[in-house]
Backbone as CSV, one residue per row, in Angstrom:
resi,resn,N_x,N_y,N_z,CA_x,CA_y,CA_z,C_x,C_y,C_z
1,MET,-7.622,-57.157,-7.967,-7.424,-56.708,-9.618,-6.640,-57.725,-10.135
2,SER,-7.088,-57.393,-11.581,-6.091,-58.457,-12.629,-4.919,-57.559,-12.349
3,ASP,-3.753,-58.230,-13.245,-2.629,-58.085,-13.265,-2.374,-56.855,-14.390
4,GLY,-1.666,-56.077,-14.287,-1.566,-54.710,-15.533,-2.618,-53.680,-15.121
5,ALA,-3.157,-54.096,-14.181,-4.719,-53.063,-14.280,-4.162,-51.999,-13.329
6,ALA,-3.663,-50.556,-12.933,-3.926,-49.755,-11.975,-4.334,-49.610,-11.132
7,SER,-3.381,-49.455,-9.958,-4.310,-49.690,-8.569,-4.741,-48.564,-8.510
8,SER,-5.039,-48.186,-7.272,-5.889,-46.409,-7.382,-5.530,-46.563,-5.630
9,GLN,-5.503,-45.701,-4.525,-6.137,-45.681,-3.253,-7.060,-44.294,-2.733
10,LYS,-7.548,-44.221,-1.895,-8.704,-43.980,-1.940,-8.152,-42.179,-1.523
11,GLY,-8.982,-41.278,-1.903,-8.673,-39.766,-1.558,-9.961,-39.282,-0.805
12,GLU,-9.895,-37.782,-1.039,-10.882,-36.819,-0.538,-12.131,-36.934,-1.747
13,GLY,-12.909,-37.727,-1.578,-13.965,-37.806,-2.474,-14.048,-38.624,-3.756
14,ARG,-12.128,-39.442,-3.836,-12.336,-39.591,-5.257,-10.908,-40.517,-5.045
15,HIS,-11.160,-40.906,-6.258,-9.445,-42.340,-6.208,-8.563,-41.348,-6.840
16,ILE,-7.219,-41.660,-6.891,-6.085,-41.149,-7.019,-5.245,-42.071,-8.056
17,ASP,-5.283,-42.209,-9.367,-4.287,-43.384,-9.342,-3.153,-43.783,-8.835
18,GLN,-2.426,-44.556,-9.181,-0.936,-44.466,-9.009,-0.444,-43.730,-9.865
19,GLY,0.840,-43.085,-9.421,1.839,-42.071,-10.084,1.052,-40.772,-10.158
20,GLU,-0.072,-40.691,-9.772,-0.723,-39.283,-10.154,-0.683,-38.041,-8.678
21,ALA,-0.326,-36.889,-9.004,0.220,-36.329,-8.109,-1.156,-36.262,-6.802
22,PRO,-0.796,-36.028,-5.240,-1.912,-35.935,-4.786,-2.317,-34.904,-4.190
23,LEU,-3.650,-34.683,-3.754,-4.087,-33.343,-3.642,-3.702,-32.953,-2.719
24,VAL,-3.239,-31.333,-2.906,-2.705,-30.526,-2.349,-3.734,-29.729,-1.606
25,TYR,-4.052,-28.993,-0.416,-5.141,-28.410,-0.103,-4.508,-26.979,0.329
26,LYS,-4.762,-26.032,0.358,-4.387,-24.650,0.793,-5.492,-23.768,1.909
27,VAL,-4.616,-23.650,3.061,-5.303,-23.317,4.193,-5.359,-22.282,4.229
28,GLN,-6.427,-21.651,4.558,-6.351,-20.062,4.972,-6.538,-19.643,6.065
29,GLN,-5.847,-19.040,6.766,-5.426,-18.650,7.927,-6.261,-17.859,8.088
30,TRP,-7.552,-17.376,9.075,-8.808,-16.337,9.340,-8.250,-16.024,10.397
31,ILE,-7.534,-16.744,11.513,-7.041,-15.703,12.865,-5.948,-15.391,12.858
32,LYS,-5.353,-14.886,13.661,-3.842,-14.702,14.225,-3.968,-14.451,15.588
33,PHE,-2.875,-15.172,16.001,-2.486,-15.623,17.649,-1.551,-14.114,18.277
34,GLN,-1.944,-14.080,19.503,-1.124,-12.700,20.198,0.179,-12.432,19.611
35,THR,0.838,-13.234,19.507,2.177,-13.786,18.829,2.777,-12.575,17.798
36,GLU,1.674,-13.193,16.611,1.842,-12.976,15.298,1.866,-11.078,15.244
37,LEU,0.768,-10.269,16.388,0.296,-9.099,16.259,2.032,-7.950,16.761
38,ASN,1.756,-6.528,16.472,2.600,-5.974,16.518,1.916,-4.866,17.892
39,PRO,2.109,-5.248,18.997,1.350,-4.282,19.653,2.373,-2.738,20.236
40,LYS,3.353,-2.820,19.340,3.612,-1.278,19.308,3.385,-0.588,17.969
41,PHE,2.165,-1.334,17.135,2.241,-0.823,15.539,1.188,0.289,15.882
42,GLY,0.203,0.369,17.255,-0.577,1.837,17.196,0.387,2.972,17.805
43,ASP,0.793,2.807,19.099,1.656,3.814,19.105,2.649,4.352,17.378
44,ASP,2.906,3.860,17.365,4.074,3.907,16.352,2.992,5.152,14.836
45,VAL,1.974,4.434,14.491,1.067,5.052,13.985,0.351,6.376,14.855
46,ALA,0.441,6.386,15.763,-0.081,7.683,16.503,0.585,8.794,16.890
47,HIS,2.178,7.895,16.518,3.169,9.282,16.487,3.434,9.909,15.249
48,LEU,3.509,9.042,14.160,3.728,10.048,12.789,2.399,10.389,12.263
49,ALA,1.026,10.475,13.163,-0.470,11.009,12.813,-0.084,12.319,13.548
50,HIS,1.052,12.603,14.490,0.244,13.390,15.570,-0.785,13.272,16.917
51,GLY,-1.109,11.768,16.661,-1.873,11.528,16.846,-2.580,11.202,18.380
52,GLU,-2.042,12.132,19.093,-2.011,12.453,20.783,-3.658,11.566,21.339
53,LYS,-5.001,11.813,20.375,-6.274,11.290,20.792,-6.632,10.223,19.985
54,PHE,-5.496,9.479,19.429,-6.395,8.402,18.358,-6.230,7.237,19.453
55,TRP,-5.797,6.996,20.365,-6.450,6.073,21.618,-7.751,6.144,22.368
56,THR,-7.868,7.536,21.883,-9.659,7.973,22.525,-10.818,7.606,21.481
57,CYS,-10.443,6.644,20.662,-11.515,6.288,19.680,-12.685,5.429,20.313
58,ILE,-13.681,5.693,19.946,-15.002,5.207,20.910,-15.796,4.008,19.745
59,GLN,-15.079,3.700,18.682,-15.711,3.010,17.964,-16.672,2.851,17.657
60,CYS,-17.536,4.620,17.016,-18.813,5.131,16.969,-19.458,4.738,15.271
61,GLY,-18.107,4.641,14.420,-18.461,4.507,13.046,-18.866,5.729,11.938
62,THR,-18.549,7.415,13.040,-19.014,8.691,12.127,-17.897,8.247,10.812
63,CYS,-16.698,8.068,11.028,-15.545,8.287,10.004,-16.125,7.721,9.288
64,SER,-16.692,6.227,9.080,-16.999,5.432,8.216,-18.727,5.963,7.226
65,SER,-19.261,6.263,8.188,-20.437,7.159,7.012,-20.301,8.138,7.048
66,SER,-19.068,9.123,7.406,-18.991,10.285,6.429,-17.832,10.211,5.730
67,CYS,-17.371,9.188,5.373,-16.668,9.079,4.213,-17.352,8.807,2.821
68,PRO,-16.968,9.495,1.617,-17.599,9.381,0.689,-17.232,7.978,-0.771
69,LEU,-16.262,7.386,0.375,-15.404,6.261,-0.332,-15.741,5.169,0.267
70,SER,-16.260,4.945,1.841,-15.894,3.729,2.325,-16.594,2.652,1.921
71,HIS,-18.200,2.657,0.743,-18.832,1.446,0.271,-17.659,0.535,-1.485
72,HIS,-16.219,1.691,-1.434,-16.011,0.890,-1.927,-14.217,0.420,-1.702
73,MET,-13.954,0.426,-0.084,-12.923,-0.154,0.608,-13.149,-1.211,0.674
74,ASP,-12.181,-1.735,1.290,-11.970,-3.354,1.847,-12.381,-3.426,3.555
75,PHE,-11.701,-2.115,4.025,-12.018,-2.230,5.534,-12.433,-0.822,5.731
76,THR,-13.546,-0.517,6.423,-13.888,0.896,6.648,-13.337,1.498,7.477
77,PRO,-13.025,2.469,7.740,-12.091,3.585,8.683,-12.201,3.515,10.185
78,ARG,-13.281,3.066,10.247,-13.576,2.814,11.791,-12.603,1.430,11.958
79,LYS,-12.996,0.291,10.736,-12.064,-0.823,11.176,-10.829,-0.291,10.927
80,VAL,-10.101,-0.061,10.342,-8.838,0.490,9.977,-8.138,1.131,11.451
81,ILE,-9.138,1.689,12.096,-8.165,2.273,13.034,-8.852,0.856,14.430
82,ALA,-8.961,0.116,14.368,-9.631,-0.489,15.604,-7.764,-1.922,15.050
83,MET,-7.708,-1.815,13.985,-6.882,-2.543,13.602,-5.369,-2.112,13.569
84,ILE,-5.314,-1.201,14.058,-3.988,-0.685,14.217,-3.823,-0.446,15.482
85,ARG,-5.096,-0.616,16.364,-4.721,-0.653,18.039,-4.509,-2.003,18.407
86,GLU,-5.370,-2.806,17.625,-4.834,-3.923,18.385,-3.480,-5.138,17.256
87,GLY,-2.724,-4.161,16.210,-1.360,-4.916,15.731,-1.651,-5.368,14.752
88,PHE,-2.869,-5.044,14.176,-2.351,-6.183,12.688,-2.236,-4.653,11.518
89,GLU,-0.626,-5.160,11.871,-0.188,-4.247,10.527,-0.506,-4.512,9.877
90,GLU,0.135,-5.883,9.250,0.498,-5.942,8.134,-1.234,-5.852,6.855
91,GLU,-2.168,-6.607,7.730,-3.478,-6.151,6.989,-4.188,-4.498,6.999
92,ALA,-3.403,-4.513,7.634,-3.733,-2.520,7.651,-3.061,-1.725,6.518
93,LEU,-1.725,-2.087,6.490,-1.127,-1.622,5.538,-1.214,-2.458,4.297
94,ARG,-1.999,-3.674,4.275,-1.920,-4.196,2.517,-3.338,-4.212,1.897
95,SER,-3.991,-3.054,2.876,-5.625,-2.859,2.405,-5.935,-1.360,1.339
96,PHE,-6.653,-1.329,0.855,-6.957,-0.729,-0.015,-7.341,0.708,0.280
97,THR,-7.833,0.346,1.357,-8.215,1.742,2.263,-7.557,2.434,2.521
98,ILE,-6.635,2.058,1.929,-4.921,3.489,2.728,-5.029,4.590,1.457
99,TRP,-5.179,3.652,0.307,-5.005,4.260,-1.018,-6.595,4.905,-1.678
100,LEU,-7.146,4.486,-1.162,-8.980,4.574,-1.906,-9.065,6.485,-1.010
101,CYS,-8.244,6.614,0.210,-8.807,7.659,0.790,-8.592,9.030,-0.177
102,ALA,-9.284,9.613,0.050,-9.551,11.330,-1.227,-9.139,12.793,-0.179
103,SER,-8.669,12.113,1.083,-7.875,13.259,1.729,-9.206,14.876,1.988
104,CYS,-10.230,13.974,1.862,-11.154,15.158,2.052,-11.646,15.680,3.215
105,TYR,-11.209,14.818,4.263,-11.120,15.494,5.980,-12.231,15.085,6.508
106,ALA,-13.578,14.355,5.977,-14.702,14.550,6.453,-14.619,13.846,7.523
107,CYS,-14.117,12.476,8.157,-13.932,11.549,9.054,-13.554,12.787,10.264
108,THR,-12.385,13.607,9.577,-11.665,14.211,10.520,-12.024,15.180,11.550
109,VAL,-13.038,16.090,10.687,-14.059,17.179,11.111,-15.467,16.892,11.543
110,ASN,-15.630,15.309,11.355,-16.976,14.656,12.241,-16.921,14.070,13.347
111,CYS,-15.312,13.763,13.190,-14.793,12.984,14.613,-15.558,13.202,15.946
112,PRO,-16.309,12.894,16.853,-16.488,13.496,18.035,-15.466,13.617,18.954
113,LYS,-14.298,12.923,18.361,-13.202,12.520,19.770,-12.203,13.825,18.915
114,GLU,-12.135,13.913,17.877,-11.345,14.875,17.031,-10.172,14.389,16.582
115,ILE,-10.329,13.210,16.438,-9.007,12.123,15.904,-8.568,12.779,14.386
116,ARG,-7.443,13.077,14.329,-7.187,13.211,12.993,-6.859,11.584,11.857
117,ILE,-8.211,11.530,11.496,-7.828,10.404,10.711,-7.334,10.315,9.483
118,THR,-7.749,11.241,8.643,-6.679,11.483,7.507,-5.241,11.705,7.927
119,ASP,-4.960,12.401,8.537,-3.158,11.948,9.118,-3.096,10.800,9.146
120,VAL,-3.752,9.929,9.849,-3.869,8.313,10.086,-3.316,7.466,8.769
121,MET,-4.054,8.135,7.797,-4.581,7.201,6.802,-3.247,7.887,6.008
122,TYR,-2.774,9.142,6.235,-0.914,9.366,5.685,-0.019,8.376,6.047
123,ALA,-0.054,8.211,7.140,1.106,7.504,8.288,1.048,5.841,7.782
124,LEU,0.201,5.775,7.396,-0.317,4.146,6.960,0.352,3.977,5.830
125,LYS,0.027,5.056,5.003,0.709,4.550,3.574,2.412,4.993,3.430
126,GLN,2.534,5.955,4.185,4.139,5.933,4.302,4.924,5.062,4.723
127,ARG,4.693,4.002,6.082,4.514,2.757,6.149,5.030,1.837,5.689
128,ALA,3.681,2.060,4.967,3.795,0.584,3.646,4.301,0.947,2.595
129,ILE,4.433,1.993,2.325,5.951,2.227,0.927,6.854,1.778,1.539
130,ALA,7.345,2.333,2.709,8.428,1.967,3.239,9.340,0.715,3.638
131,LYS,7.591,0.067,3.929,7.892,-1.563,3.984,7.805,-2.016,2.923
132,HIS,7.350,-1.541,1.937,6.788,-2.474,0.743,5.679,-3.137,1.062
133,LEU,4.717,-3.069,1.548,3.575,-3.596,1.993,1.881,-2.989,1.425
134,TYR,1.938,-3.526,0.483,0.974,-2.677,-0.510,0.266,-3.801,-1.598
135,PRO,-0.667,-3.993,-1.834,-1.525,-3.961,-3.018,-0.711,-4.665,-4.047
136,LYS,-0.236,-5.531,-4.994,0.893,-5.593,-5.582,-0.177,-5.354,-6.788
137,ARG,1.136,-4.431,-7.509,0.956,-3.860,-8.877,-0.216,-2.867,-8.661
138,PHE,-0.458,-2.279,-7.759,-1.282,-1.469,-7.688,-0.981,0.039,-7.712
139,PRO,-1.444,0.714,-8.671,-0.256,2.090,-9.247,0.031,3.456,-8.131
140,VAL,-1.087,3.144,-7.195,-1.073,4.527,-6.228,0.234,4.488,-5.623
141,PRO,0.582,3.595,-4.979,1.916,3.951,-3.904,3.254,3.110,-4.491
142,ILE,3.062,2.844,-5.714,4.203,2.537,-6.659,4.543,3.914,-7.527
143,LEU,3.519,4.761,-7.943,3.644,5.861,-8.368,4.288,7.221,-7.211
144,ALA,3.775,7.172,-6.110,4.394,7.855,-5.176,5.940,7.114,-4.656
145,GLU,6.303,6.156,-4.677,7.539,5.918,-5.007,8.295,6.313,-5.766
146,GLU,8.049,5.554,-6.985,9.025,6.302,-8.391,8.905,7.843,-7.748
147,PHE,8.041,8.809,-7.826,7.748,10.153,-7.796,8.917,10.634,-6.991
148,TYR,9.050,10.414,-5.658,10.367,10.129,-4.546,11.534,9.941,-5.313
149,LYS,11.773,8.569,-5.207,12.913,8.184,-6.071,13.308,9.427,-7.179
150,ASN,13.212,9.951,-8.090,13.097,10.621,-9.058,13.835,11.678,-8.334
151,VAL,12.954,12.665,-7.659,13.430,13.523,-6.863,14.582,13.547,-5.898
152,ALA,14.751,12.617,-5.539,15.811,12.157,-4.118,17.383,12.364,-4.732
153,ARG,17.122,11.255,-6.634,17.820,11.084,-7.427,18.399,12.324,-7.912
154,GLU,17.245,13.073,-8.534,17.891,13.711,-9.704,17.548,15.589,-9.695
155,GLY,16.738,15.452,-8.154,16.468,16.612,-7.863,14.931,17.418,-8.402
156,ARG,14.818,16.582,-9.385,13.253,17.069,-10.358,12.821,15.927,-10.716
157,ASN,11.127,15.985,-10.834,10.486,14.675,-11.719,11.072,15.147,-12.832
158,SER,10.797,14.391,-13.573,10.835,13.704,-15.234,9.341,12.735,-15.862
159,GLU,8.455,13.284,-15.943,6.921,12.573,-16.133,7.261,11.611,-17.339
160,GLY,8.018,11.266,-18.124,8.356,10.470,-19.198,8.873,9.568,-18.501
161,ARG,10.094,9.659,-17.678,11.197,8.681,-16.965,9.785,7.960,-15.551
162,LEU,9.285,8.861,-15.434,8.438,8.367,-14.218,6.926,7.296,-14.589
163,MET,6.335,7.279,-15.697,5.016,7.146,-16.489,6.151,5.591,-16.572
164,MET,6.963,5.598,-17.471,7.769,4.390,-17.852,8.080,3.516,-16.403
165,ASN,8.928,3.788,-15.480,9.096,3.082,-14.436,7.776,2.207,-13.981
166,LEU,6.309,3.264,-13.734,4.835,3.021,-13.348,4.637,1.786,-14.376
167,SER,4.902,2.171,-15.365,4.491,0.939,-16.487,4.856,-0.473,-15.993
168,LEU,6.166,-0.339,-16.427,7.181,-1.174,-16.093,6.723,-2.275,-14.997
169,ARG,6.564,-1.857,-13.990,5.765,-2.088,-12.245,4.851,-2.727,-12.236
170,THR,3.696,-1.961,-12.752,2.358,-2.163,-12.823,1.764,-3.470,-13.943
171,ASN,1.980,-2.111,-14.884,1.429,-3.252,-16.050,1.807,-3.102,-17.990
172,PRO,3.344,-3.866,-17.740,3.493,-3.343,-19.171,3.351,-2.941,-20.343
173,PHE,1.882,-3.931,-20.222,1.518,-3.825,-21.701,0.404,-2.177,-22.119
174,SER,0.306,-1.779,-21.002,-0.319,-0.683,-20.794,0.238,1.048,-21.614
175,LEU,2.375,0.849,-21.458,2.313,1.462,-22.261,2.100,0.953,-24.204
176,MET,1.656,0.153,-24.715,0.713,-0.385,-25.698,-0.034,0.645,-26.092
177,LYS,-0.934,0.950,-24.600,-2.107,1.560,-24.920,-1.883,2.543,-25.177
178,TYR,-0.952,3.503,-24.423,-0.894,4.781,-24.446,-0.053,5.226,-25.936
179,ALA,0.552,4.429,-26.550,1.839,4.786,-27.121,1.411,5.899,-28.417
180,ARG,0.036,5.692,-29.147,-0.170,6.571,-29.840,-0.497,7.844,-28.979
181,VAL,-0.776,8.063,-28.084,-0.677,9.598,-27.597,0.329,10.475,-27.024
182,GLY,1.327,9.303,-26.404,2.330,9.599,-25.986,3.427,10.237,-27.718
183,LEU,3.657,9.696,-28.474,3.974,9.786,-29.744,3.583,11.226,-30.027
184,GLY,2.064,11.540,-29.878,1.684,12.647,-30.203,2.546,13.591,-29.656
185,LEU,2.170,13.197,-28.171,2.888,14.765,-27.063,4.369,14.967,-27.277
186,LEU,5.152,13.857,-27.606,6.662,13.818,-28.044,6.858,14.701,-29.441
187,ARG,6.025,14.661,-30.837,6.602,15.081,-31.724,5.939,17.012,-31.100
188,THR,5.027,17.113,-30.635,4.323,18.983,-30.004,5.199,19.548,-28.855
189,GLY,6.014,18.677,-28.703,6.882,18.682,-27.244,6.687,19.049,-26.680
190,ARG,5.480,18.071,-25.683,4.901,18.391,-24.361,4.950,17.064,-23.794
191,PHE,5.927,16.303,-24.426,6.330,14.988,-23.303,7.796,14.719,-24.140
192,SER,8.439,14.655,-22.716,10.212,13.788,-23.132,10.242,12.974,-22.548
193,LEU,11.467,11.738,-22.718,11.977,10.688,-22.398,13.381,11.054,-21.416
194,LYS,13.833,12.551,-21.435,14.963,12.878,-21.203,15.059,13.024,-20.094
195,GLN,16.113,12.718,-19.284,15.650,12.928,-17.655,16.040,14.302,-17.075
196,GLU,15.323,14.985,-16.803,15.594,16.065,-16.385,16.574,16.131,-14.911
197,HIS,17.040,16.918,-14.429,17.816,17.341,-12.952,18.176,18.554,-12.818
198,VAL,18.439,19.445,-11.598,19.420,20.313,-10.976,20.612,20.158,-11.116
199,GLU,20.701,22.007,-10.497,22.484,21.118,-10.988,23.119,20.994,-9.605
200,HIS,22.576,21.409,-8.699,23.584,20.712,-7.746,22.672,19.943,-6.854
201,LYS,22.917,18.482,-7.547,22.043,16.944,-7.071,21.948,16.821,-5.539
202,GLY,23.150,17.155,-5.111,23.757,16.511,-3.773,23.007,17.413,-2.737
203,ASP,22.541,18.849,-3.162,22.419,19.664,-1.813,20.248,18.720,-1.393
204,ILE,19.897,18.229,-2.953,18.642,18.294,-2.559,18.798,16.767,-1.608
205,LYS,19.620,16.011,-1.727,19.909,14.552,-0.900,20.365,15.030,0.511
206,ALA,21.124,16.253,0.627,21.778,15.873,2.245,20.763,17.109,2.826
207,LEU,19.265,17.800,2.048,17.960,18.072,2.354,17.009,16.836,3.105
208,LEU,17.125,15.822,2.225,15.934,14.571,2.380,17.049,13.646,3.179
209,ASP,18.154,13.820,3.448,18.790,13.177,4.565,18.606,13.689,5.833
210,ALA,18.665,15.208,5.845,18.739,15.527,7.157,17.040,15.628,7.985
211,VAL,16.179,15.164,7.191,14.819,15.395,7.339,14.913,13.591,7.730
212,GLU,15.563,12.871,7.319,14.873,11.870,7.446,15.746,11.616,8.878
213,ARG,16.754,11.831,9.332,17.691,11.916,10.358,16.827,12.166,11.485
214,ALA,16.391,13.953,11.850,15.309,14.649,12.231,14.301,13.387,13.008
215,GLN,13.558,12.791,11.910,12.198,12.181,12.149,12.380,10.936,12.916
216,LYS,14.042,10.406,13.033,14.232,8.894,13.753,14.604,9.961,14.768
217,GLU,15.215,11.092,15.382,15.441,11.430,16.602,13.848,11.960,17.107
218,VAL,13.343,12.154,16.842,11.892,12.335,17.583,10.970,11.319,17.764
219,ARG,11.274,10.290,17.079,9.955,8.858,17.551,10.934,8.082,18.974
220,PRO,9.799,7.784,19.691,10.432,7.386,20.868,10.803,6.309,20.640
């Protein structure tokens, strides 16, 4: 090699010139070790969903075939049940399945073991919101979270503030998309940015705190 010529080293299928950043390969983990699972996850979900029969699931797939939205889900209801029982907590809580559930109760009605599958989906939603484990910028869980925070803080929900907070947390540019409609509603008095509240806000907070304490006391 002549003087002044750039030296090179052999990489994966090509040469990397001196001074060039090395190739970095992202390794995707497709399996989980037993120590990475949550063995108590199934019991926790069964308790939240009043699912005494949860562990009797025979994985027949009736719930998946009954669900009108299963073809849009990343995991069918049958797979979600299996994931919960095996302790795949993060995967179950981050799935789109629990947020696409239409609460039609077709799975619950048709289940041969009478498992309350729709209630299981609700339990997963509650846990996902509590742990902030849901698809990034997905509006459904964020809407539920912002609605609850509004009611807990002020005693009433304000649609204007709710939509503002939802848009800022999911897609701020959507405010521009609905600006014309929003201004029209403001002019006619059908929409307001004013924060509404009840007279005794402390009573609402005390009620919600009491419910939360009661839930903790009955949990195993």
